[in-house]
mmCIF file of the N, C-alpha and C atoms, coordinates in Angstrom:
data_MODEL
# 
_entry.id   MODEL 
# 
loop_
_atom_site.group_PDB 
_atom_site.id 
_atom_site.type_symbol 
_atom_site.label_atom_id 
_atom_site.label_alt_id 
_atom_site.label_comp_id 
_atom_site.label_asym_id 
_atom_site.label_entity_id 
_atom_site.label_seq_id 
_atom_site.pdbx_PDB_ins_code 
_atom_site.Cartn_x 
_atom_site.Cartn_y 
_atom_site.Cartn_z 
_atom_site.occupancy 
_atom_site.B_iso_or_equiv 
_atom_site.pdbx_formal_charge 
_atom_site.auth_seq_id 
_atom_site.auth_comp_id 
_atom_site.auth_asym_id 
_atom_site.auth_atom_id 
_atom_site.pdbx_PDB_model_num 
ATOM 1   N N  . MET A 1 1  ? 2.815   4.468   -8.617  1.00 0.00 ? 1  MET A N  1 
ATOM 2   C CA . MET A 1 1  ? 3.520   3.456   -7.886  1.00 0.00 ? 1  MET A CA 1 
ATOM 3   C C  . MET A 1 1  ? 3.422   3.767   -6.417  1.00 0.00 ? 1  MET A C  1 
ATOM 4   N N  . GLY A 1 2  ? 3.638   2.734   -5.574  1.00 0.00 ? 2  GLY A N  1 
ATOM 5   C CA . GLY A 1 2  ? 3.483   2.991   -4.122  1.00 0.00 ? 2  GLY A CA 1 
ATOM 6   C C  . GLY A 1 2  ? 4.664   3.733   -3.562  1.00 0.00 ? 2  GLY A C  1 
ATOM 7   N N  . GLN A 1 3  ? 4.432   4.251   -2.333  1.00 0.00 ? 3  GLN A N  1 
ATOM 8   C CA . GLN A 1 3  ? 5.484   4.951   -1.627  1.00 0.00 ? 3  GLN A CA 1 
ATOM 9   C C  . GLN A 1 3  ? 6.182   4.042   -0.632  1.00 0.00 ? 3  GLN A C  1 
ATOM 10  N N  . LEU A 1 4  ? 7.467   4.216   -0.546  1.00 0.00 ? 4  LEU A N  1 
ATOM 11  C CA . LEU A 1 4  ? 8.252   3.389   0.381   1.00 0.00 ? 4  LEU A CA 1 
ATOM 12  C C  . LEU A 1 4  ? 8.534   4.168   1.606   1.00 0.00 ? 4  LEU A C  1 
ATOM 13  N N  . HIS A 1 5  ? 8.408   3.444   2.825   1.00 0.00 ? 5  HIS A N  1 
ATOM 14  C CA . HIS A 1 5  ? 8.709   4.066   4.043   1.00 0.00 ? 5  HIS A CA 1 
ATOM 15  C C  . HIS A 1 5  ? 9.777   3.197   4.772   1.00 0.00 ? 5  HIS A C  1 
ATOM 16  N N  . PRO A 1 6  ? 10.689  3.767   5.544   1.00 0.00 ? 6  PRO A N  1 
ATOM 17  C CA . PRO A 1 6  ? 11.654  2.948   6.284   1.00 0.00 ? 6  PRO A CA 1 
ATOM 18  C C  . PRO A 1 6  ? 10.923  2.134   7.380   1.00 0.00 ? 6  PRO A C  1 
ATOM 19  N N  . LEU A 1 7  ? 11.507  1.070   7.734   1.00 0.00 ? 7  LEU A N  1 
ATOM 20  C CA . LEU A 1 7  ? 10.973  0.261   8.869   1.00 0.00 ? 7  LEU A CA 1 
ATOM 21  C C  . LEU A 1 7  ? 11.051  1.047   10.122  1.00 0.00 ? 7  LEU A C  1 
ATOM 22  N N  . PRO A 1 8  ? 10.054  0.862   11.001  1.00 0.00 ? 8  PRO A N  1 
ATOM 23  C CA . PRO A 1 8  ? 10.105  1.595   12.319  1.00 0.00 ? 8  PRO A CA 1 
ATOM 24  C C  . PRO A 1 8  ? 11.270  1.067   13.172  1.00 0.00 ? 8  PRO A C  1 
ATOM 25  N N  . ALA A 1 9  ? 11.837  1.996   13.895  1.00 0.00 ? 9  ALA A N  1 
ATOM 26  C CA . ALA A 1 9  ? 12.970  1.598   14.791  1.00 0.00 ? 9  ALA A CA 1 
ATOM 27  C C  . ALA A 1 9  ? 12.408  0.813   15.967  1.00 0.00 ? 9  ALA A C  1 
ATOM 28  N N  . ALA A 1 10 ? 13.219  -0.104  16.464  1.00 0.00 ? 10 ALA A N  1 
ATOM 29  C CA . ALA A 1 10 ? 12.803  -0.913  17.609  1.00 0.00 ? 10 ALA A CA 1 
ATOM 30  C C  . ALA A 1 10 ? 12.917  -0.161  18.903  1.00 0.00 ? 10 ALA A C  1 
ATOM 31  N N  . SER A 1 11 ? 12.053  -0.409  19.840  1.00 0.00 ? 11 SER A N  1 
ATOM 32  C CA . SER A 1 11 ? 12.054  0.300   21.121  1.00 0.00 ? 11 SER A CA 1 
ATOM 33  C C  . SER A 1 11 ? 13.047  -0.478  21.996  1.00 0.00 ? 11 SER A C  1 
ATOM 34  N N  . GLU A 1 12 ? 13.136  -0.026  23.281  1.00 0.00 ? 12 GLU A N  1 
ATOM 35  C CA . GLU A 1 12 ? 14.035  -0.721  24.235  1.00 0.00 ? 12 GLU A CA 1 
ATOM 36  C C  . GLU A 1 12 ? 13.702  -2.202  24.473  1.00 0.00 ? 12 GLU A C  1 
ATOM 37  N N  . ASN A 1 13 ? 12.399  -2.547  24.436  1.00 0.00 ? 13 ASN A N  1 
ATOM 38  C CA . ASN A 1 13 ? 12.047  -3.915  24.706  1.00 0.00 ? 13 ASN A CA 1 
ATOM 39  C C  . ASN A 1 13 ? 12.044  -4.798  23.413  1.00 0.00 ? 13 ASN A C  1 
ATOM 40  N N  . GLY A 1 14 ? 12.506  -4.245  22.327  1.00 0.00 ? 14 GLY A N  1 
ATOM 41  C CA . GLY A 1 14 ? 12.646  -5.035  21.070  1.00 0.00 ? 14 GLY A CA 1 
ATOM 42  C C  . GLY A 1 14 ? 11.445  -5.078  20.220  1.00 0.00 ? 14 GLY A C  1 
ATOM 43  N N  . HIS A 1 15 ? 10.383  -4.412  20.592  1.00 0.00 ? 15 HIS A N  1 
ATOM 44  C CA . HIS A 1 15 ? 9.172   -4.312  19.754  1.00 0.00 ? 15 HIS A CA 1 
ATOM 45  C C  . HIS A 1 15 ? 9.227   -3.131  18.857  1.00 0.00 ? 15 HIS A C  1 
ATOM 46  N N  . ALA A 1 16 ? 8.698   -3.239  17.661  1.00 0.00 ? 16 ALA A N  1 
ATOM 47  C CA . ALA A 1 16 ? 8.706   -2.096  16.698  1.00 0.00 ? 16 ALA A CA 1 
ATOM 48  C C  . ALA A 1 16 ? 7.687   -1.081  17.150  1.00 0.00 ? 16 ALA A C  1 
ATOM 49  N N  . ARG A 1 17 ? 8.007   0.155   16.888  1.00 0.00 ? 17 ARG A N  1 
ATOM 50  C CA . ARG A 1 17 ? 7.099   1.297   17.206  1.00 0.00 ? 17 ARG A CA 1 
ATOM 51  C C  . ARG A 1 17 ? 6.551   1.838   15.884  1.00 0.00 ? 17 ARG A C  1 
ATOM 52  N N  . PRO A 1 18 ? 5.238   1.976   15.741  1.00 0.00 ? 18 PRO A N  1 
ATOM 53  C CA . PRO A 1 18 ? 4.728   2.587   14.542  1.00 0.00 ? 18 PRO A CA 1 
ATOM 54  C C  . PRO A 1 18 ? 5.076   4.095   14.555  1.00 0.00 ? 18 PRO A C  1 
ATOM 55  N N  . GLU A 1 19 ? 5.550   4.588   13.376  1.00 0.00 ? 19 GLU A N  1 
ATOM 56  C CA . GLU A 1 19 ? 5.950   6.022   13.270  1.00 0.00 ? 19 GLU A CA 1 
ATOM 57  C C  . GLU A 1 19 ? 4.771   6.874   12.764  1.00 0.00 ? 19 GLU A C  1 
ATOM 58  N N  . ALA A 1 20 ? 3.909   6.259   12.006  1.00 0.00 ? 20 ALA A N  1 
ATOM 59  C CA . ALA A 1 20 ? 2.763   7.046   11.424  1.00 0.00 ? 20 ALA A CA 1 
ATOM 60  C C  . ALA A 1 20 ? 1.529   6.183   11.463  1.00 0.00 ? 20 ALA A C  1 
ATOM 61  N N  . ALA A 1 21 ? 0.413   6.873   11.420  1.00 0.00 ? 21 ALA A N  1 
ATOM 62  C CA . ALA A 1 21 ? -0.881  6.133   11.371  1.00 0.00 ? 21 ALA A CA 1 
ATOM 63  C C  . ALA A 1 21 ? -1.091  5.428   10.050  1.00 0.00 ? 21 ALA A C  1 
ATOM 64  N N  . PRO A 1 22 ? -1.701  4.299   9.986   1.00 0.00 ? 22 PRO A N  1 
ATOM 65  C CA . PRO A 1 22 ? -1.877  3.600   8.728   1.00 0.00 ? 22 PRO A CA 1 
ATOM 66  C C  . PRO A 1 22 ? -2.742  4.431   7.773   1.00 0.00 ? 22 PRO A C  1 
ATOM 67  N N  . ALA A 1 23 ? -2.446  4.288   6.504   1.00 0.00 ? 23 ALA A N  1 
ATOM 68  C CA . ALA A 1 23 ? -3.172  5.072   5.456   1.00 0.00 ? 23 ALA A CA 1 
ATOM 69  C C  . ALA A 1 23 ? -4.542  4.519   5.211   1.00 0.00 ? 23 ALA A C  1 
ATOM 70  N N  . ASP A 1 24 ? -5.467  5.314   4.759   1.00 0.00 ? 24 ASP A N  1 
ATOM 71  C CA . ASP A 1 24 ? -6.803  4.808   4.401   1.00 0.00 ? 24 ASP A CA 1 
ATOM 72  C C  . ASP A 1 24 ? -6.651  3.884   3.238   1.00 0.00 ? 24 ASP A C  1 
ATOM 73  N N  . VAL A 1 25 ? -7.472  2.854   3.208   1.00 0.00 ? 25 VAL A N  1 
ATOM 74  C CA . VAL A 1 25 ? -7.507  1.855   2.129   1.00 0.00 ? 25 VAL A CA 1 
ATOM 75  C C  . VAL A 1 25 ? -8.795  2.101   1.304   1.00 0.00 ? 25 VAL A C  1 
ATOM 76  N N  . HIS A 1 26 ? -8.656  2.161   0.020   1.00 0.00 ? 26 HIS A N  1 
ATOM 77  C CA . HIS A 1 26 ? -9.856  2.323   -0.818  1.00 0.00 ? 26 HIS A CA 1 
ATOM 78  C C  . HIS A 1 26 ? -9.884  1.206   -1.852  1.00 0.00 ? 26 HIS A C  1 
ATOM 79  N N  . ALA A 1 27 ? -11.087 0.727   -2.146  1.00 0.00 ? 27 ALA A N  1 
ATOM 80  C CA . ALA A 1 27 ? -11.211 -0.255  -3.168  1.00 0.00 ? 27 ALA A CA 1 
ATOM 81  C C  . ALA A 1 27 ? -11.071 0.281   -4.551  1.00 0.00 ? 27 ALA A C  1 
ATOM 82  N N  . ILE A 1 28 ? -10.558 -0.492  -5.489  1.00 0.00 ? 28 ILE A N  1 
ATOM 83  C CA . ILE A 1 28 ? -10.369 -0.090  -6.839  1.00 0.00 ? 28 ILE A CA 1 
ATOM 84  C C  . ILE A 1 28 ? -11.438 -0.694  -7.679  1.00 0.00 ? 28 ILE A C  1 
ATOM 85  N N  . ASP A 1 29 ? -12.149 0.109   -8.444  1.00 0.00 ? 29 ASP A N  1 
ATOM 86  C CA . ASP A 1 29 ? -13.214 -0.337  -9.303  1.00 0.00 ? 29 ASP A CA 1 
ATOM 87  C C  . ASP A 1 29 ? -12.605 -0.785  -10.622 1.00 0.00 ? 29 ASP A C  1 
ATOM 88  N N  . SER A 1 30 ? -11.949 -1.938  -10.696 1.00 0.00 ? 30 SER A N  1 
ATOM 89  C CA . SER A 1 30 ? -11.326 -2.333  -11.954 1.00 0.00 ? 30 SER A CA 1 
ATOM 90  C C  . SER A 1 30 ? -11.953 -3.579  -12.566 1.00 0.00 ? 30 SER A C  1 
ATOM 91  N N  . ALA A 1 31 ? -12.819 -4.266  -11.820 1.00 0.00 ? 31 ALA A N  1 
ATOM 92  C CA . ALA A 1 31 ? -13.445 -5.486  -12.309 1.00 0.00 ? 31 ALA A CA 1 
ATOM 93  C C  . ALA A 1 31 ? -14.583 -5.154  -13.221 1.00 0.00 ? 31 ALA A C  1 
ATOM 94  N N  . ARG A 1 32 ? -14.775 -6.007  -14.221 1.00 0.00 ? 32 ARG A N  1 
ATOM 95  C CA . ARG A 1 32 ? -15.903 -5.835  -15.207 1.00 0.00 ? 32 ARG A CA 1 
ATOM 96  C C  . ARG A 1 32 ? -16.534 -7.210  -15.355 1.00 0.00 ? 32 ARG A C  1 
ATOM 97  N N  . CYS A 1 33 ? -17.791 -7.223  -15.681 1.00 0.00 ? 33 CYS A N  1 
ATOM 98  C CA . CYS A 1 33 ? -18.523 -8.475  -15.990 1.00 0.00 ? 33 CYS A CA 1 
ATOM 99  C C  . CYS A 1 33 ? -17.982 -9.047  -17.295 1.00 0.00 ? 33 CYS A C  1 
ATOM 100 N N  . SER A 1 34 ? -17.663 -10.342 -17.248 1.00 0.00 ? 34 SER A N  1 
ATOM 101 C CA . SER A 1 34 ? -17.038 -11.008 -18.438 1.00 0.00 ? 34 SER A CA 1 
ATOM 102 C C  . SER A 1 34 ? -18.051 -11.107 -19.597 1.00 0.00 ? 34 SER A C  1 
ATOM 103 N N  . LEU A 1 35 ? -19.317 -10.989 -19.314 1.00 0.00 ? 35 LEU A N  1 
ATOM 104 C CA . LEU A 1 35 ? -20.338 -11.124 -20.414 1.00 0.00 ? 35 LEU A CA 1 
ATOM 105 C C  . LEU A 1 35 ? -20.848 -9.766  -20.952 1.00 0.00 ? 35 LEU A C  1 
ATOM 106 N N  . CYS A 1 36 ? -21.315 -8.946  -20.055 1.00 0.00 ? 36 CYS A N  1 
ATOM 107 C CA . CYS A 1 36 ? -21.960 -7.666  -20.516 1.00 0.00 ? 36 CYS A CA 1 
ATOM 108 C C  . CYS A 1 36 ? -20.988 -6.468  -20.439 1.00 0.00 ? 36 CYS A C  1 
ATOM 109 N N  . GLY A 1 37 ? -19.889 -6.652  -19.697 1.00 0.00 ? 37 GLY A N  1 
ATOM 110 C CA . GLY A 1 37 ? -18.900 -5.536  -19.617 1.00 0.00 ? 37 GLY A CA 1 
ATOM 111 C C  . GLY A 1 37 ? -19.237 -4.485  -18.593 1.00 0.00 ? 37 GLY A C  1 
ATOM 112 N N  . ALA A 1 38 ? -20.312 -4.689  -17.737 1.00 0.00 ? 38 ALA A N  1 
ATOM 113 C CA . ALA A 1 38 ? -20.648 -3.713  -16.736 1.00 0.00 ? 38 ALA A CA 1 
ATOM 114 C C  . ALA A 1 38 ? -19.598 -3.598  -15.700 1.00 0.00 ? 38 ALA A C  1 
ATOM 115 N N  . LYS A 1 39 ? -19.313 -2.402  -15.168 1.00 0.00 ? 39 LYS A N  1 
ATOM 116 C CA . LYS A 1 39 ? -18.342 -2.149  -14.115 1.00 0.00 ? 39 LYS A CA 1 
ATOM 117 C C  . LYS A 1 39 ? -18.881 -2.805  -12.837 1.00 0.00 ? 39 LYS A C  1 
ATOM 118 N N  . LEU A 1 40 ? -18.009 -3.590  -12.184 1.00 0.00 ? 40 LEU A N  1 
ATOM 119 C CA . LEU A 1 40 ? -18.343 -4.165  -10.883 1.00 0.00 ? 40 LEU A CA 1 
ATOM 120 C C  . LEU A 1 40 ? -17.685 -3.352  -9.784  1.00 0.00 ? 40 LEU A C  1 
ATOM 121 N N  . GLY A 1 41 ? -18.358 -2.470  -9.192  1.00 0.00 ? 41 GLY A N  1 
ATOM 122 C CA . GLY A 1 41 ? -17.850 -1.605  -8.174  1.00 0.00 ? 41 GLY A CA 1 
ATOM 123 C C  . GLY A 1 41 ? -17.476 -2.359  -6.964  1.00 0.00 ? 41 GLY A C  1 
ATOM 124 N N  . ALA A 1 42 ? -17.016 -1.614  -5.955  1.00 0.00 ? 42 ALA A N  1 
ATOM 125 C CA . ALA A 1 42 ? -16.581 -2.278  -4.706  1.00 0.00 ? 42 ALA A CA 1 
ATOM 126 C C  . ALA A 1 42 ? -17.731 -2.992  -3.925  1.00 0.00 ? 42 ALA A C  1 
ATOM 127 N N  . HIS A 1 43 ? -18.957 -2.522  -4.068  1.00 0.00 ? 43 HIS A N  1 
ATOM 128 C CA . HIS A 1 43 ? -20.076 -3.058  -3.373  1.00 0.00 ? 43 HIS A CA 1 
ATOM 129 C C  . HIS A 1 43 ? -21.013 -3.856  -4.287  1.00 0.00 ? 43 HIS A C  1 
ATOM 130 N N  . ALA A 1 44 ? -20.646 -4.029  -5.542  1.00 0.00 ? 44 ALA A N  1 
ATOM 131 C CA . ALA A 1 44 ? -21.468 -4.766  -6.484  1.00 0.00 ? 44 ALA A CA 1 
ATOM 132 C C  . ALA A 1 44 ? -21.435 -6.255  -6.250  1.00 0.00 ? 44 ALA A C  1 
ATOM 133 N N  . LEU A 1 45 ? -22.535 -6.931  -6.442  1.00 0.00 ? 45 LEU A N  1 
ATOM 134 C CA . LEU A 1 45 ? -22.523 -8.386  -6.364  1.00 0.00 ? 45 LEU A CA 1 
ATOM 135 C C  . LEU A 1 45 ? -21.817 -8.913  -7.582  1.00 0.00 ? 45 LEU A C  1 
ATOM 136 N N  . ARG A 1 46 ? -20.866 -9.784  -7.307  1.00 0.00 ? 46 ARG A N  1 
ATOM 137 C CA . ARG A 1 46 ? -20.112 -10.444 -8.420  1.00 0.00 ? 46 ARG A CA 1 
ATOM 138 C C  . ARG A 1 46 ? -20.096 -11.914 -8.121  1.00 0.00 ? 46 ARG A C  1 
ATOM 139 N N  . HIS A 1 47 ? -20.181 -12.686 -9.160  1.00 0.00 ? 47 HIS A N  1 
ATOM 140 C CA . HIS A 1 47 ? -20.270 -14.096 -9.090  1.00 0.00 ? 47 HIS A CA 1 
ATOM 141 C C  . HIS A 1 47 ? -19.259 -14.750 -9.946  1.00 0.00 ? 47 HIS A C  1 
ATOM 142 N N  . ARG A 1 48 ? -18.652 -15.883 -9.535  1.00 0.00 ? 48 ARG A N  1 
ATOM 143 C CA . ARG A 1 48 ? -17.657 -16.654 -10.332 1.00 0.00 ? 48 ARG A CA 1 
ATOM 144 C C  . ARG A 1 48 ? -18.389 -17.886 -10.801 1.00 0.00 ? 48 ARG A C  1 
ATOM 145 N N  . VAL A 1 49 ? -18.396 -18.150 -12.100 1.00 0.00 ? 49 VAL A N  1 
ATOM 146 C CA . VAL A 1 49 ? -19.063 -19.294 -12.670 1.00 0.00 ? 49 VAL A CA 1 
ATOM 147 C C  . VAL A 1 49 ? -18.119 -20.060 -13.517 1.00 0.00 ? 49 VAL A C  1 
ATOM 148 N N  . VAL A 1 50 ? -18.369 -21.328 -13.749 1.00 0.00 ? 50 VAL A N  1 
ATOM 149 C CA . VAL A 1 50 ? -17.565 -22.203 -14.519 1.00 0.00 ? 50 VAL A CA 1 
ATOM 150 C C  . VAL A 1 50 ? -18.311 -22.470 -15.816 1.00 0.00 ? 50 VAL A C  1 
ATOM 151 N N  . SER A 1 51 ? -17.572 -22.363 -16.967 1.00 0.00 ? 51 SER A N  1 
ATOM 152 C CA . SER A 1 51 ? -18.147 -22.603 -18.258 1.00 0.00 ? 51 SER A CA 1 
ATOM 153 C C  . SER A 1 51 ? -18.503 -24.080 -18.424 1.00 0.00 ? 51 SER A C  1 
ATOM 154 N N  . PRO A 1 52 ? -19.644 -24.402 -19.084 1.00 0.00 ? 52 PRO A N  1 
ATOM 155 C CA . PRO A 1 52 ? -20.033 -25.767 -19.337 1.00 0.00 ? 52 PRO A CA 1 
ATOM 156 C C  . PRO A 1 52 ? -19.147 -26.422 -20.459 1.00 0.00 ? 52 PRO A C  1 
ATOM 157 N N  . GLN A 1 53 ? -18.478 -25.599 -21.231 1.00 0.00 ? 53 GLN A N  1 
ATOM 158 C CA . GLN A 1 53 ? -17.643 -26.074 -22.338 1.00 0.00 ? 53 GLN A CA 1 
ATOM 159 C C  . GLN A 1 53 ? -16.241 -26.462 -21.877 1.00 0.00 ? 53 GLN A C  1 
ATOM 160 N N  . SER A 1 54 ? -15.740 -25.763 -20.863 1.00 0.00 ? 54 SER A N  1 
ATOM 161 C CA . SER A 1 54 ? -14.371 -26.045 -20.360 1.00 0.00 ? 54 SER A CA 1 
ATOM 162 C C  . SER A 1 54 ? -14.353 -25.745 -18.893 1.00 0.00 ? 54 SER A C  1 
ATOM 163 N N  . CYS A 1 55 ? -13.962 -26.786 -18.118 1.00 0.00 ? 55 CYS A N  1 
ATOM 164 C CA . CYS A 1 55 ? -13.898 -26.601 -16.704 1.00 0.00 ? 55 CYS A CA 1 
ATOM 165 C C  . CYS A 1 55 ? -12.826 -25.682 -16.226 1.00 0.00 ? 55 CYS A C  1 
ATOM 166 N N  . ALA A 1 56 ? -11.822 -25.407 -17.086 1.00 0.00 ? 56 ALA A N  1 
ATOM 167 C CA . ALA A 1 56 ? -10.725 -24.518 -16.738 1.00 0.00 ? 56 ALA A CA 1 
ATOM 168 C C  . ALA A 1 56 ? -11.131 -23.062 -16.907 1.00 0.00 ? 56 ALA A C  1 
ATOM 169 N N  . LEU A 1 57 ? -12.269 -22.775 -17.598 1.00 0.00 ? 57 LEU A N  1 
ATOM 170 C CA . LEU A 1 57 ? -12.637 -21.382 -17.894 1.00 0.00 ? 57 LEU A CA 1 
ATOM 171 C C  . LEU A 1 57 ? -13.606 -20.928 -16.852 1.00 0.00 ? 57 LEU A C  1 
ATOM 172 N N  . THR A 1 58 ? -13.193 -19.995 -16.018 1.00 0.00 ? 58 THR A N  1 
ATOM 173 C CA . THR A 1 58 ? -14.062 -19.377 -15.029 1.00 0.00 ? 58 THR A CA 1 
ATOM 174 C C  . THR A 1 58 ? -14.267 -17.915 -15.442 1.00 0.00 ? 58 THR A C  1 
ATOM 175 N N  . LEU A 1 59 ? -15.503 -17.449 -15.137 1.00 0.00 ? 59 LEU A N  1 
ATOM 176 C CA . LEU A 1 59 ? -15.840 -16.090 -15.485 1.00 0.00 ? 59 LEU A CA 1 
ATOM 177 C C  . LEU A 1 59 ? -16.311 -15.364 -14.261 1.00 0.00 ? 59 LEU A C  1 
ATOM 178 N N  . THR A 1 60 ? -16.079 -14.064 -14.214 1.00 0.00 ? 60 THR A N  1 
ATOM 179 C CA . THR A 1 60 ? -16.667 -13.199 -13.182 1.00 0.00 ? 60 THR A CA 1 
ATOM 180 C C  . THR A 1 60 ? -17.792 -12.421 -13.799 1.00 0.00 ? 60 THR A C  1 
ATOM 181 N N  . VAL A 1 61 ? -19.015 -12.602 -13.271 1.00 0.00 ? 61 VAL A N  1 
ATOM 182 C CA . VAL A 1 61 ? -20.180 -12.001 -13.935 1.00 0.00 ? 61 VAL A CA 1 
ATOM 183 C C  . VAL A 1 61 ? -20.944 -11.197 -12.895 1.00 0.00 ? 61 VAL A C  1 
ATOM 184 N N  . CYS A 1 62 ? -21.707 -10.286 -13.395 1.00 0.00 ? 62 CYS A N  1 
ATOM 185 C CA . CYS A 1 62 ? -22.599 -9.455  -12.495 1.00 0.00 ? 62 CYS A CA 1 
ATOM 186 C C  . CYS A 1 62 ? -23.811 -10.213 -12.089 1.00 0.00 ? 62 CYS A C  1 
ATOM 187 N N  . HIS A 1 63 ? -24.616 -9.704  -11.207 1.00 0.00 ? 63 HIS A N  1 
ATOM 188 C CA . HIS A 1 63 ? -25.736 -10.410 -10.660 1.00 0.00 ? 63 HIS A CA 1 
ATOM 189 C C  . HIS A 1 63 ? -26.771 -10.727 -11.750 1.00 0.00 ? 63 HIS A C  1 
ATOM 190 N N  . THR A 1 64 ? -27.001 -9.781  -12.613 1.00 0.00 ? 64 THR A N  1 
ATOM 191 C CA . THR A 1 64 ? -28.008 -9.995  -13.693 1.00 0.00 ? 64 THR A CA 1 
ATOM 192 C C  . THR A 1 64 ? -27.553 -11.112 -14.662 1.00 0.00 ? 64 THR A C  1 
ATOM 193 N N  . CYS A 1 65 ? -26.294 -11.071 -15.048 1.00 0.00 ? 65 CYS A N  1 
ATOM 194 C CA . CYS A 1 65 ? -25.771 -12.106 -15.995 1.00 0.00 ? 65 CYS A CA 1 
ATOM 195 C C  . CYS A 1 65 ? -25.752 -13.483 -15.286 1.00 0.00 ? 65 CYS A C  1 
ATOM 196 N N  . ASN A 1 66 ? -25.477 -13.439 -13.992 1.00 0.00 ? 66 ASN A N  1 
ATOM 197 C CA . ASN A 1 66 ? -25.437 -14.750 -13.239 1.00 0.00 ? 66 ASN A CA 1 
ATOM 198 C C  . ASN A 1 66 ? -26.765 -15.458 -13.322 1.00 0.00 ? 66 ASN A C  1 
ATOM 199 N N  . LYS A 1 67 ? -27.901 -14.736 -13.251 1.00 0.00 ? 67 LYS A N  1 
ATOM 200 C CA . LYS A 1 67 ? -29.202 -15.311 -13.331 1.00 0.00 ? 67 LYS A CA 1 
ATOM 201 C C  . LYS A 1 67 ? -29.370 -15.977 -14.738 1.00 0.00 ? 67 LYS A C  1 
ATOM 202 N N  . ALA A 1 68 ? -28.871 -15.308 -15.771 1.00 0.00 ? 68 ALA A N  1 
ATOM 203 C CA . ALA A 1 68 ? -29.044 -15.800 -17.106 1.00 0.00 ? 68 ALA A CA 1 
ATOM 204 C C  . ALA A 1 68 ? -28.125 -17.034 -17.400 1.00 0.00 ? 68 ALA A C  1 
ATOM 205 N N  . VAL A 1 69 ? -26.888 -17.023 -16.949 1.00 0.00 ? 69 VAL A N  1 
ATOM 206 C CA . VAL A 1 69 ? -25.988 -18.094 -17.313 1.00 0.00 ? 69 VAL A CA 1 
ATOM 207 C C  . VAL A 1 69 ? -26.285 -19.369 -16.517 1.00 0.00 ? 69 VAL A C  1 
ATOM 208 N N  . LEU A 1 70 ? -26.865 -19.248 -15.313 1.00 0.00 ? 70 LEU A N  1 
ATOM 209 C CA . LEU A 1 70 ? -27.184 -20.473 -14.573 1.00 0.00 ? 70 LEU A CA 1 
ATOM 210 C C  . LEU A 1 70 ? -28.166 -21.344 -15.343 1.00 0.00 ? 70 LEU A C  1 
ATOM 211 N N  . GLY A 1 71 ? -29.046 -20.729 -16.102 1.00 0.00 ? 71 GLY A N  1 
ATOM 212 C CA . GLY A 1 71 ? -30.012 -21.419 -16.920 1.00 0.00 ? 71 GLY A CA 1 
ATOM 213 C C  . GLY A 1 71 ? -29.445 -22.026 -18.197 1.00 0.00 ? 71 GLY A C  1 
ATOM 214 N N  . GLU A 1 72 ? -28.210 -21.611 -18.540 1.00 0.00 ? 72 GLU A N  1 
ATOM 215 C CA . GLU A 1 72 ? -27.571 -22.115 -19.757 1.00 0.00 ? 72 GLU A CA 1 
ATOM 216 C C  . GLU A 1 72 ? -26.467 -23.118 -19.465 1.00 0.00 ? 72 GLU A C  1 
ATOM 217 N N  . GLY A 1 73 ? -26.395 -23.676 -18.281 1.00 0.00 ? 73 GLY A N  1 
ATOM 218 C CA . GLY A 1 73 ? -25.424 -24.719 -17.991 1.00 0.00 ? 73 GLY A CA 1 
ATOM 219 C C  . GLY A 1 73 ? -24.205 -24.321 -17.262 1.00 0.00 ? 73 GLY A C  1 
ATOM 220 N N  . TYR A 1 74 ? -23.992 -23.018 -17.003 1.00 0.00 ? 74 TYR A N  1 
ATOM 221 C CA . TYR A 1 74 ? -22.882 -22.603 -16.211 1.00 0.00 ? 74 TYR A CA 1 
ATOM 222 C C  . TYR A 1 74 ? -23.133 -22.980 -14.747 1.00 0.00 ? 74 TYR A C  1 
ATOM 223 N N  . ARG A 1 75 ? -22.112 -23.253 -13.998 1.00 0.00 ? 75 ARG A N  1 
ATOM 224 C CA . ARG A 1 75 ? -22.227 -23.608 -12.591 1.00 0.00 ? 75 ARG A CA 1 
ATOM 225 C C  . ARG A 1 75 ? -21.395 -22.682 -11.733 1.00 0.00 ? 75 ARG A C  1 
ATOM 226 N N  . PRO A 1 76 ? -21.816 -22.406 -10.481 1.00 0.00 ? 76 PRO A N  1 
ATOM 227 C CA . PRO A 1 76 ? -21.068 -21.541 -9.590  1.00 0.00 ? 76 PRO A CA 1 
ATOM 228 C C  . PRO A 1 76 ? -19.753 -22.222 -9.206  1.00 0.00 ? 76 PRO A C  1 
ATOM 229 N N  . VAL A 1 77 ? -18.705 -21.384 -8.988  1.00 0.00 ? 77 VAL A N  1 
ATOM 230 C CA . VAL A 1 77 ? -17.455 -21.917 -8.506  1.00 0.00 ? 77 VAL A CA 1 
ATOM 231 C C  . VAL A 1 77 ? -17.628 -22.136 -7.009  1.00 0.00 ? 77 VAL A C  1 
ATOM 232 N N  . GLU A 1 78 ? -17.112 -23.285 -6.567  1.00 0.00 ? 78 GLU A N  1 
ATOM 233 C CA . GLU A 1 78 ? -17.294 -23.635 -5.133  1.00 0.00 ? 78 GLU A CA 1 
ATOM 234 C C  . GLU A 1 78 ? -16.005 -23.504 -4.368  1.00 0.00 ? 78 GLU A C  1 
# 
C-alpha cells in the first residue's frame, strides 16, 4: 500500500513549499495480451481492438496478435 505524507506547510506568501523531492515513478508490468497471454511490458506495443461479435467487447492485444485479428474482422478502437 502507498505511503502517506503530510501536506507541505505554506510559506509566507501563501504558496506551498515542497518538503521532499518527488519519488521515482516506475511502470508496472501487469498487462497481458487477451488472446495469447503474453506479458505486455512498459515498452511493448499494445493495441486495443473491438470484437466483430459485440461492439461492447474490447481487447488489449500484443503486436503479433493484432496483425492476426485485423484479418478476422476485429477493428481498432478509435
